[in-house]
C-alpha positions, -999 to +999 in steps of 0.1 A: -066-163+055-049-142+028-027-171+015-056-195+016-074-172-008-042-169-030-038-206-032-075-213-039-076-187-067-041-195-080-030-158-081-021-130-058-046-106-073-041-071-057-025-083-025+007-063-016+039-081-008+052-052+013+039-063+047+054-098+042+088-084+031+088-060+060+081-088+085+106-110+068+135-086+073+123-076+108+123-112+120+157-117+105+171-087+124+156-100+157+170-134+151+204-118+148+198-098+179+189-130+198+222-148+189+244-155+219+273-136+203+251-105+201+227-106+231+233-136+254+205-155+270+178-146+244+165-180+235+129-167+235+138-139+210+154-164+187+126-189+190+097-165+183+114-146+156+130-177+140+096-192+136+083-159+122+112-158+098+103-194+086+066-185+083+074-153+063+098-173+041+069-197+033+046-167+026+071-151+003+076-184-016+038-187-020+037-151-032+065-158-057+047-189-070+013-173-075+024-138-088+029-128-124+064-125-138+068-087-133+058-088-097+078-120-090+110-103-102+103-072-081+095-093-049+125-115-055+149-086-059+136-069-027+139-102-008+175-107-021+184-072-011+170-079+024+189-111+027+221-093+016+214-066+042+211-092+069+243-109+058+262-076+057+248-065+090+258-098+106+293-097+092+298-061+103+284-065+138+304-096+145+337-083+132+336-046+141+318-045+175+338-064+200+315-066+231+280-080+234+269-047+248+279-028+217+266-055+194+232-057+211+230-019+211+236-017+173+214-045+163+187-035+188+185+000+174+183-014+138+157-039+150+135-011+164+136+006+131+127-027+115+098-030+139+085+004+129+088-005+092+069-038+098+040-022+117+039+008+093+039-015+062+001-020+062-001+018+056+011+010+021-022-006+016-044+017+037-031+051+024-042+045-012-075+031+000-080+060+023-071+085-005-095+067-028-123+069-003-116+106+003-117+113-035-149+092-038-166+112-011-155+144-027-170+132-060-203+124-043-204+158-027-198+175-060-225+154-077-250+163-049-241+199-052-244+203-090-270+176-098-300+200-099-282+227-119-271+200-144-307+187-146-320+222-153-294+229-180-303+196-197-340+206-196-332+240-211-311+224-239-338+199-246-364+227-248-343+248-271-337+218-294-374+211-296-382+248-305-355+248-332-323+267-338-340+301-342-361+298-311-339+322-292-340+349-319-378+346-323-381+351-286-360+382-288-381+396-316-413+390-297-399+407-266-386+436-287-420+439-305-439+438-272-418+466-257-426+490-285-463+496-292 
């Protein structure tokens, strides 16, 4: 649904690329985990995450097409860093770790961290919205608390303007005159 809106409007508006970038790298790590050289007999892991990787690649390409130049460069750099990370991880795991048990343990641990990042990535959108809601509620409470006193102060100012600049001093003289017979 999000990308249907983006394509129809021809721009990404305020949509964040973070969830798509997190899912992209997460699927890439799980594809590596499912390789026979890392974790044998994991065809289901490769199939599911491979299709997720392809879908996220399409989403990121659409995001790049419909974003402005500044955001496009930022997303592209992050995606390239993620691809570089996947290439380096693959090279290190396949050359340094010599058994599938060690390889699957290393990649599996990293995949779990990737999972946490992917599922936590919507918080990058929800935290600012939640903070904005909290500040909005605070503003409404302050308004409700001080509305009447502000209304009273405005009425007093309006009355003093209508009476003129010396209204306060005349009032003092009358009060002083009434106190002394």
